[in-house]
C-alpha positions in Angstrom: 0.0 0.0 0.0 1.3 3.4 -1.0 1.7 6.3 1.3 -0.2 9.5 0.4 3.2 11.2 0.3 4.1 9.0 -2.6 1.7 10.7 -5.0 3.2 12.5 -7.9 2.3 13.9 -11.3 3.1 10.3 -12.6 -0.3 9.4 -11.2 -2.2 12.0 -13.2 -3.2 9.7 -16.1 -4.9 7.4 -13.5 -6.6 10.3 -11.8 -7.8 11.7 -15.1 -9.3 8.3 -16.0 -11.0 8.2 -12.6 -12.3 11.8 -13.1 -13.8 10.8 -16.5 -15.5 7.7 -15.0 -16.9 9.5 -12.0 -18.1 12.5 -14.1 -19.8 10.2 -16.6 -21.5 8.3 -13.9 -22.8 11.5 -12.2 -23.5 13.3 -15.5 -21.1 16.1 -14.6 -19.0 18.1 -17.1 -15.3 17.1 -16.6 -14.3 20.8 -17.0 -15.7 21.4 -13.5 -12.7 19.6 -12.1 -9.8 21.3 -13.8 -6.5 19.5 -14.5 -4.3 22.1 -12.8 -6.3 21.5 -9.5 -5.7 17.8 -9.8 -2.0 18.3 -10.5 -1.7 20.5 -7.4 -3.5 18.0 -5.2 -1.1 15.3 -6.4 2.0 17.2 -5.7 1.0 18.8 -2.4 3.2 17.7 0.4 2.0 19.6 3.5 -1.1 20.7 5.2 -1.8 24.4 5.5 -3.2 25.2 9.0 -4.6 28.6 7.8 -6.6 26.8 5.1 -7.9 24.3 7.7 -9.0 27.4 9.8 -10.8 28.9 6.8 -12.6 25.7 5.9 -13.5 25.1 9.6 -14.9 28.6 9.8 -17.1 28.1 6.7 -18.3 24.8 8.0 -19.1 26.3 11.4 -21.1 29.1 9.7 -23.1 26.5 7.7 -23.9 24.5 10.8 -25.2 27.6 12.5 -27.3 28.4 9.4 -28.7 24.8 9.4 -29.6 24.9 13.2 -31.0 28.4 13.2 -32.8 28.2 9.9 -31.5 31.6 9.0 -29.8 32.2 5.7 -29.4 30.0 2.7 -26.8 27.2 2.9 -24.0 26.7 0.4 -25.1 24.6 -2.5 -23.2 21.5 -3.1 -19.5 22.3 -2.9 -17.2 24.9 -1.4 -13.7 24.9 -2.9 -10.9 26.9 -1.4 -7.9 27.6 -3.5 -5.0 28.2 -1.1 -2.7 29.3 -3.9 -5.2 32.1 -5.0 -6.5 32.7 -1.5 -10.1 32.6 -2.5 -13.2 30.3 -2.1 -15.6 29.3 -4.7 -19.1 27.9 -4.3 -20.0 25.4 -7.0 -23.6 24.4 -7.6 -23.3 21.2 -9.7 -26.9 20.1 -9.3 -28.4 19.0 -12.6 
C-alpha cells in the first residue's frame, strides 16, 4: 500500500481516468474539475493550518445556518484555493 506522500504527477493519467469515469456516472462536465487542480493535489506535500481554519470557519457558519434556519446554505461544494486565497461555491446540481 502506498503512502499519500508517494503521490506525484506520474499518477495524473490514472486520476484523469477516474475523473472521467466519475463524471460520466454522475452526469457532470469534466471541466468542473480542472486538470491544474488535480496536479496541485497530487504534488501537495504539506497541510496548511490557515486553510484548515478557513474551511472550519465556513463549516461552522453552515452548521449555524442549518440549526437556526436563517440564511441559505451553500449549494453542493465549497472549494478553497490556497494558492489564490479565494473560495468558490460550485452548484453542480443537474
